[in-house]
C-alpha positions in Angstrom: 45.5 17.0 -52.2 45.5 20.1 -50.2 48.2 21.1 -47.8 47.7 21.3 -44.0 47.6 25.1 -43.9 44.5 25.1 -46.1 42.2 23.3 -43.7 41.3 26.2 -41.5 38.6 27.2 -44.0 36.7 24.0 -43.3 36.2 24.1 -39.6 36.0 27.3 -37.5 38.0 27.7 -34.2 34.6 27.4 -32.4 33.9 24.1 -34.1 37.4 22.8 -33.3 36.9 23.8 -29.6 33.5 22.1 -29.5 35.2 18.9 -30.8 37.9 19.1 -28.2 35.4 19.7 -25.3 32.5 17.5 -26.3 34.1 14.8 -28.5 32.2 15.6 -31.6 31.1 18.4 -33.9 28.6 18.7 -36.8 29.6 20.6 -39.9 28.2 21.2 -43.4 29.8 20.5 -46.7 30.8 16.9 -46.4 31.1 16.6 -50.2 30.8 18.8 -53.3 27.3 18.8 -54.8 28.5 16.7 -57.8 30.2 14.1 -55.5 27.2 13.9 -53.2 24.9 13.3 -56.2 27.2 10.6 -57.5 27.5 8.9 -54.1 23.7 8.7 -53.6 23.1 7.5 -57.1 25.7 4.7 -56.7 24.2 3.7 -53.4 20.7 3.6 -54.9 22.0 1.2 -57.5 23.6 -1.1 -54.8 20.3 -1.2 -52.9 18.5 -2.1 -56.1 21.0 -4.8 -56.9 20.6 -6.3 -53.4 17.1 -7.3 -54.3 18.6 -10.2 -56.4 20.5 -11.6 -53.4 19.2 -13.8 -50.6 22.3 -13.7 -48.4 25.4 -11.6 -47.8 27.4 -11.2 -50.9 30.6 -9.8 -52.5 34.0 -10.2 -51.1 36.6 -8.1 -49.2 40.3 -8.7 -48.5 39.5 -10.7 -45.4 37.0 -12.9 -47.3 34.1 -11.4 -45.5 31.1 -10.3 -47.6 31.2 -6.7 -48.8 27.4 -6.3 -48.7 25.7 -7.2 -45.4 21.9 -7.8 -45.4 19.7 -7.5 -42.3 17.7 -10.7 -41.5 14.3 -10.5 -43.3 15.9 -9.1 -46.5 14.0 -9.8 -49.7 13.4 -8.6 -53.2 10.1 -6.9 -52.2 11.6 -5.1 -49.2 15.5 -4.8 -49.4 17.3 -4.6 -46.1 20.9 -3.8 -47.2 22.5 -2.4 -44.0 26.2 -2.2 -44.7 28.6 -1.8 -47.6 32.1 -2.5 -46.5 35.0 -0.3 -47.7 33.1 1.1 -50.8 36.3 3.0 -51.7 37.8 -0.2 -52.9 35.0 -0.7 -55.6 34.0 2.9 -56.3 36.1 5.8 -57.5 33.3 8.1 -56.4 33.6 7.0 -52.8 37.4 6.8 -52.9 37.5 10.4 -54.1 35.1 11.5 -51.3 37.3 9.8 -48.7 40.7 11.1 -49.9 40.3 14.2 -52.0 37.1 15.9 -50.7 36.4 18.0 -47.6 36.3 15.1 -45.2 40.1 14.8 -45.3 40.6 18.5 -44.8 38.2 18.4 -41.8 40.1 15.5 -40.3 43.4 17.3 -40.7 42.0 20.4 -38.9 41.3 18.1 -35.9 44.2 15.6 -36.0 47.0 17.7 -37.3 48.6 18.1 -40.7 49.7 14.5 -41.1 46.6 12.2 -41.5 46.1 8.7 -42.7 43.1 6.7 -43.8 41.9 3.8 -41.8 38.7 2.4 -43.4 35.3 3.3 -44.7 31.8 1.9 -44.9 28.2 2.8 -45.6 25.7 2.1 -42.9 22.0 2.0 -44.0 18.8 2.1 -42.0 16.1 1.7 -44.7 12.5 2.2 -43.8 11.0 -0.8 -42.1 14.3 -2.2 -40.9 15.2 -3.1 -37.3 18.9 -2.3 -37.3 20.1 -0.5 -34.1 23.5 0.0 -32.7 24.4 -0.7 -29.0 26.6 1.8 -27.2 30.3 1.4 -27.8 33.6 3.3 -28.7 35.2 2.8 -32.1 38.6 2.7 -30.5 37.8 -0.5 -28.7 37.3 -2.4 -32.0 40.8 -1.5 -33.4 42.9 0.2 -30.6 45.8 2.4 -31.7 49.1 3.4 -30.1 47.4 6.8 -29.4 43.8 8.0 -29.6 44.2 10.8 -32.1 41.7 9.2 -34.4 38.2 10.2 -35.5 35.2 8.9 -37.4 33.6 11.1 -40.0 29.9 10.3 -40.5 28.7 12.0 -43.7 24.9 12.1 -43.9 23.5 10.9 -47.3 20.0 11.6 -46.1 18.5 14.0 -43.5 19.2 12.5 -40.1 16.3 13.0 -37.7 15.0 12.0 -34.3 12.7 9.4 -35.8 14.9 7.7 -38.5 17.5 6.3 -36.2 19.8 9.2 -35.7 23.2 8.9 -34.0 23.2 9.4 -30.2 26.4 10.5 -28.6 27.5 10.9 -25.0 29.2 14.4 -24.8 32.5 14.5 -23.0 32.8 10.7 -22.8 36.0 10.8 -24.9 37.8 12.3 -21.9 36.7 9.4 -19.6 39.0 6.7 -20.9 38.3 3.4 -22.6 35.1 1.7 -21.8 35.1 -2.1 -21.7 33.3 -3.9 -24.5 33.8 -7.3 -22.8 31.0 -9.1 -20.9 31.1 -12.6 -19.4 34.7 -13.0 -20.6 33.6 -12.4 -24.2 34.2 -9.5 -26.5 30.6 -8.4 -27.2 31.2 -5.1 -29.1 29.0 -3.1 -26.7 29.2 -1.8 -23.2 27.4 -3.4 -20.2 23.7 -3.0 -19.4 24.6 -0.7 -16.5 26.9 1.4 -18.7 24.2 1.5 -21.4 21.7 2.9 -19.0 24.2 5.7 -18.1 24.8 6.4 -21.7 21.1 6.7 -22.5 20.7 9.2 -19.6 23.5 11.4 -20.9 23.1 11.0 -24.7 22.2 13.7 -27.1 20.9 13.3 -30.7 22.8 14.2 -33.7 20.5 15.6 -36.4 21.3 17.3 -39.6 20.7 17.7 -43.3 21.9 15.5 -46.2 25.5 16.7 -46.9 26.3 17.5 -43.2 28.9 15.5 -41.4 29.4 14.5 -37.7 33.1 14.3 -36.8 33.4 12.0 -33.7 36.4 11.2 -31.5 37.4 7.6 -31.5 36.7 7.3 -27.7 33.3 8.9 -27.8 30.5 6.6 -26.6 27.7 6.4 -29.1 24.8 4.2 -30.3 21.5 4.6 -32.2 18.0 3.2 -32.4 16.1 1.6 -35.3 14.6 3.7 -38.1 10.9 4.3 -37.1 10.1 6.5 -40.1 9.3 6.0 -43.8 12.6 7.7 -44.8 16.0 6.2 -45.2 19.0 7.1 -43.0 22.3 6.3 -44.7 25.8 7.3 -43.6 29.1 7.2 -45.4 31.6 6.6 -42.6 35.3 7.2 -42.9 37.9 6.6 -40.2 41.1 8.8 -40.0 44.0 9.0 -37.6 47.1 11.0 -37.0 50.0 9.6 -39.1 51.8 8.5 -35.9 49.0 6.4 -34.6 49.5 2.7 -35.4 47.1 -0.2 -34.8 47.7 -2.6 -32.0 45.6 -5.4 -33.5 44.6 -6.4 -37.0 41.5 -4.8 -38.4 38.5 -7.1 -38.7 37.8 -5.8 -42.2 41.1 -4.7 -43.7 41.2 -2.7 -47.0 43.7 -1.9 -49.6 43.9 1.7 -48.6 44.5 1.2 -44.9 47.3 3.4 -43.7 47.4 5.5 -46.8 48.3 9.2 -46.2 45.4 11.5 -46.8 47.1 14.8 -45.9 50.7 15.6 -45.0 53.3 12.9 -44.8 53.9 9.5 -43.2 55.6 8.9 -39.9 58.2 6.3 -39.0 57.6 6.9 -35.3 54.6 5.6 -33.3 53.4 8.0 -30.6 52.4 6.0 -27.5 49.4 6.7 -25.3 50.0 6.4 -21.6 48.4 3.6 -19.7 47.0 0.2 -20.7 44.6 -0.6 -23.6 42.0 -3.4 -23.5 42.2 -5.4 -26.7 39.4 -7.0 -28.7 39.2 -10.5 -30.0 39.4 -11.1 -33.7 36.1 -11.8 -35.5 35.4 -12.4 -39.1 32.0 -11.1 -39.9 30.4 -8.9 -42.5 29.7 -6.2 -39.9 29.7 -5.4 -36.2 25.9 -5.6 -36.3 26.3 -9.4 -36.4 28.7 -9.4 -33.4 26.3 -7.3 -31.3 23.3 -9.4 -32.3 25.1 -12.6 -31.4 26.1 -11.1 -28.0 22.5 -10.0 -27.4 21.2 -13.5 -28.0 23.7 -15.0 -25.6 22.8 -12.4 -22.9 19.1 -13.4 -23.3 19.9 -17.1 -22.8 21.7 -16.2 -19.6 
């Protein structure tokens, strides 16, 4: 693994400043060409394998399924929408998360000592309906401080019509937004807050191989894929080594807390103020949580 002093080659000072100011930055070079080709080939194989399954399948440490299928999935038109913690079952994805450019980019934004939180692949295949309500990642698993980020590596071109990520610039400096409604943890902000997010949001577009690095408190969401092209993201969470979780992760993994760059910390750095905690949920993905909450809201 590379030392902390080497990371300056991966993000420029202008990119770092953009991240600090806006809460996100888009960069190129998320993986080496060989690693990128191996990741997409392995994902293609998982999509093909999903055709033989009729319901969520595989198993993670929590007992939740590893492969999450969108309602309407079938052999003729597969709707695989999530692979949970692929680094646990794939050396290709483990290497990309730990030994590739993503770890160096995270270190350039979080400091020299960085640890791994979790990873996943989110897919929006053509003809699927998957969308993401506005939320902050921090609210799902809060930490003792908010020096954490999500790296979203684009495995396909991400465009305006294939369900690209939408982010709310500067929202990471506005504190924690509640993901509770009607005394339930819904995993998304209120209807009023959603309307505000949509007014302020900007699209994140890029080419396959680019990455969006996003602050853990940045509000974001996305619409469904309205194109005939897939939109697939390899998503890794990283934090400063002195950030420790306040709740158990809903989808724990065997690499959680492993040091990616630098060294471990025996001290937890505390963030000032109070933190709203989520409730525990045991589901294959947060898509299910948001869908369930949306159905309840309609019944009201």
